[in-house]
N, C-alpha and C positions, 0 to 999 in steps of 0.2 A: 503493501501500499505506499502508493506516494503522502508527502509530507502532503500535497494541496489535500487529498481525499480524504487525508484524519482529518483535518480541516470541517470539511464538508461533511465531515461526521457527527462533528460538534459543533457543526452552526445549525443542522438537521437535527439531532438534541435540543439544542439554545428555544430552536420554533417548537418545537413540540410540549418543553416548559410551561411555554409561557403560552399555547390553548392549552394544556392543562389545567392549570390553571386558575383560568377565568373563562372556565364553562364548557368545552369543547369535545363532545363523548369521545372516548377507546378511538372509533373508526378511523374520526377524522383525523385525530392525532399520526394515528400508524400511518396511515393515510398519506400524511402530507411530509412526515419525516421522512419515508423511503422514499415521495415526490422527491423530496430534494437531493436524496444521497444518489438517486440513481441519474441526479439532471448536473453530476459531473463526475461520470463515470466509476461509482462505487458500486459493484455487482454483489458482493460479496454476505453486504451489511445485513441485524438482525435485528429485531426490535419489539419488546416484550413491554407491551406501558399495561400497568394496573394506574386503578383511581388515584392510587397517590405517589403515581413510581412511575417514572422509563431506566428500563435497560436494553445498549450499545449495543454490540459488542460489531466489529470488522476483524479485517485481517489485521492480526497487530492491534488491536484494537478496543478496548471495554473500558464503559460508564455507566454506572451505579445514579442514579439520583431522585431524594426525596420530595415528593413535595409535598406540601400540606395547602390541604380543604383551607381556600381564600374566600374572597364575594367577586364577582363572576362582574368579569368587564368585556359587553358582547364588543367593543371595541374592538380591543386586540385579538381576540378571534379572528374578527374581519381581517384583520391587518396584517393578518398572517396571511393568512389565506391569499389574500391580493400580493403578496409578496411570492407564492406559492405557483401563484398562477404567470405573473411578470418573470418569472427563473422559467415557466413553461415555455414564456413564450421570446425568450432568449439569450444565448448566455451572459448572464450575470456577475460582472468578479467580485467575486467571494469577500473582498474585504468594501461590496457595497452590501452586499446582503450584511455583513457583519454590524456596516453602521446600520441598516433598516431594521435588524433588529433589537440592537440598541438604545434604538431611535425609538420600537411599540415597548420596548417593558419599560422606559421610564416616560411614559404616554399617560395623562395626569388623566383620574377619574372626572366619574361629571361632577363639575360645582357644587354642593353643599346644597345649593337655594334650588339646583333642580334635581334634586336629589330625593330634599323633604315636595318638593311642586308635586315629582310625578307619585308619593306614597298619598299625598293629600287625595289628590285627583285617584285613584288609582281602588282605594276604599268608597270614597266617597262614594263615586263611579257602582259600585261593588256591593253597594249596602241596598242601589236602589234593583240589581240585580238578586238578589237574597229578597229579596219584600217590601221594603221601609221606605219612606214616605219624602217627598224632600226634604223634611225637615227635618228629617232623619241623618237623607246625606247630606245638609248644613252642616251638620253636629258630626256627624265622624270625617267633613273634611278638618272639620276643624283640631280634632280628637286626634288625623294622621299631619298632622300637623307636629301637633310633640311628639309622634311616638316615631315620625320621621327624623326630627331631630336625634332623639332618642337612637336611632341606628346610624345616622351619619356620623354622631361624633361619639358617641357611648359605646354600641357596640362591637364597632372592630375590637374593641380593647378586649373585651370578651371568648371566653370561648366555645364554641356553636351551640352547645350545648347546653351554657346559662344565659347564653346571654340570649337560645330561645323561649327559654324560662322567663325569664326578666322580661321581655317581649310581649308575651302572652301576662302578665299580672299584671304591666304598663300600660299596653292595651286595653286589658279589663280593669282593673283602678279610673282609665279616662273615662272612657265610656258608664262605668255607675255615675261615675261623676258630675257628666253630664248632664244624665236627665236625672235626678237631686236635686239640681237645681233650674230644672226646666226646660232643658235646652235637649231636646231629645222626644220623642215618643214610644218609639219600641224598642226599648236595650236589645234584644235579641238581635235583630239586623243588625242591630249601630256594632255591636264585638264582633260578627259571621263578618263586617266589612272590616273591620281593623284589622283581623286576623290575620285573612289572607294576606296581607304585606310581608308575612313571617313567614308564611310557603315559603317548603326548600322547592321550589318549580324548580330548578334545575338541576340538581339528583338526581329528582322523581322522575322529570321529562327524561334526559340520559341516559339513568338506570335501566329504561323501558327497551332506549334505542337498542344502547349495546346487546342487550336482551338478543333483538332482532337480529342482530349482528354474529350473536353467538358468542358473543366475551362475558358468559356463565357470571365467572368470575367474576367479573368487574363491574356486573348490572347488578349482581345481587349484593355488592358491599353498598354501593352507592344509594340504594335502593332502603337496605337497616338501615342508609345513616340517613335517607328523607323519612323511614317512620319515625326514625329516634326524636326530631325534631317533632316530628307532628306530632307526639307524646308530651316533650315539653312545653310547645305550644298548650298543647289540653290543658297541663297538670301549670302552667301560671294562671293560666283560665280561672280551673279550680280554686288557685289560692288568691283569686281577689277576691272572687265571692264570701270566702275564708275570713278575709279580711273587712269588707264589707256587712258580714253576719260580727263578729267580733265586735265594728264601729258602732251599729245602729241595734245592737243585741238581736238579729232578728235575720234569718236567711231574704231575701228581696223574694218572692213569690213572682212567676213570669208568665205569663197567658202562653199558647199555643203560639205555633208561627203563624202571623198574619200577611197577606200582601197588601199592600195599599193599593185601590182604584187606580189611582192615577197614573201611575208610574208602570206601573202593570199593561198599560200602552203598549203594544208593540212597538215603539216608534222611540217610545222614552226607553224600552227593554234593547232596541238596538243599536241607541246611541250611548246608552247606559256602557256597552260592552264596550263598543269601542273607544269611548275615553278610559276607561278602567285597564287594559289593553295596554294604550300609547303609555298610561302611566306606570305602566310595570313591564314596560321596554324601556323607560328611563330611567328605574329603581336598578335592573339587570347589566347597564351601562351600552347598554344599543346607537349607535350610530342613530343623526336623528334623521337623515334622507331614509331613514327605515325603520320611522313610527307611524307612518301612516298605511305601512304592507304590514305590520304586526297589528293596527290595530281594526283592519278587515278581514286579517286569516282570524281572531280572536271573537271581531261578528256574527261571521258566517256560523263560527261554530257554535255560539250560543242561540246564531237564531234554528238552526239546524234545530240543537238541542229545544227550545221553546218548541218547534214542529212538531217536533212525536213524542212530547214530555207535555206541553199543557197545552197546543192549539189544535190539535186531535187527538189525540190522548190516544194515540197508534202503538205508544212502547213503553216501557216502563219508564221509573229514573235509570235504570242499569241502563237498559236497551238506548233509551233515546245518547248515553250518557258513549256510549260504546262506536253509537253511529255519527255524534256530531267529533270525539277525536280520530276517525277516519274520516272527515272534511277537515280538517283540522291539518292533520300528518300529509294527508296530497295535494290544501293548498300549499302548505310549509315549502311540500319541493317542489312546483309550482311557481311559486315567487322567488326560489333563491335563484331557479336555472332563470325568471325573465332579469328578475336583478343582480347577477353576480352577487351569490354572500350566503356561506351558511344555511343552513338549512333551520342550520341553530336561533338566531335572531327568531325566527318566523314562530316555532315551534314553543318555542319556552317558553314568549309570550303569549302565543296566539291560546295554550289549555289550562291559562289558571282561572279562564272565567267557571270552567269547567270541574278545580279542583275543590269538595263536597265540606268548604269554613264551616258549614250547621253544624255538616255531622259532625265536628269536630267540640262546637260548641254544645250543640245540644248533650252529648255525654258527657263533654264536663261539668255538667251544667244535672246529669239526673243523678252525678254522679255523688256529689257536693249538696243534694237536695235526699239521698240515700233511695232515689226511684232508679232501683239498682236494675228493675225488670226490663226497664224506655231504656237504660245505659245501656244496656245489652245489645233487645235489639237496632237502636240507634245508629252504634258504633258497628255490626255489623251491614245495614247500610249503608252505611259511609264505607267499611269496605269491600264492600260488592259494590259501587261505583268507582270506585280507588281503581279495580281488579278490569272493570267495563272499559276508561281508559288506558289502560295497560294495554289491554290487549285491542285498541281500534290504535295503538301507536305503534304495536310490536307487527301487528296484521300487515299493514297501509306501509311500515318502513322496510317489511320482508317481501310483501309487494314488487315496490320498489326495486330494493336489492338486485333482487335476481331479475330485473328487466334490465339493470341499469348493465349483469354480468354477462349477457345476452350480450347483451348489442355490444360491450367490449370484443368477445368472442366472435361474430359473426362481423367486428370491422374489418 
């Protein structure tokens, strides 16, 4: 192996490092690394990528890196993807590749105000999706400003698990306080919308895609991480109600889920899905030019979900979630081709409206109020919806992968 080829392997590994720590799925990381190495004449390379590590080997070369889970910055994934395309378009000097990788690694995150605004818009809009009124949306938006500030300035300094627990506690307490002072009508809708900002959309979605790509170890690891975060969010909400009970002497009694007549109109629902998804695109660090595309994917998926489960009652919520996940995955792949962007940008953001935030909240509330049978039933329904979403992503992604492989073989 020449010195240039060894350097190419090092830079390919660096590109994989950036992709993995910023939200890319395993298949994209491996494919990008292999493509970059082969572009510089390295034919005997071998890359083994896990959810938190990379092992790269070649003739007289070996390198292993541990890559801890960090906050998602999809703009860096897009930048590395573009670099790979540019290398494919013509010979690029390795000095230029190294310069661009350094620039990508030091690329600044979203400004704090954009992250906070994204969280606020996302949670406010999603409270409407889950049945809240316009007053609930306004109150949740206000709570989202404070939760967004917590996520921007405090959460990065906490462990992933502890940060999710504290985030659930903060979100729950903010909503309880808002209702206590008369700002907000339906507490459940507000909390459900708020905790959606904390859901682990990246490990959950990428875990599904890894399973579809037959990366079972990485997929299972990421899904386990996602479910642990779900559990911690629910635990944080439980602690919020325990604190409320300790301060007032009585646990707040909540009514059954409600749906506001005004905000249940189809145009309000679709507009809210669009705005909420755009908010999460900002939260996940997607480039601004992809905000509209991400919003359209989320809106289309929510339209399918409503069409199947509410407007026609053709499917149960589980079947509707499966159908919506199929549509979201297909649209994400199509937009990725049209806009020359990674599928991850659209899929991760677009799938968020389907996440069973209501199931997380009601399971937590029924547990703390000792309604164990309802907690079990609600939790099981949320689990079935989660499995349905996963099945939709896996099926659509698997079909797409097979079609693309067949095209490469026939090319």
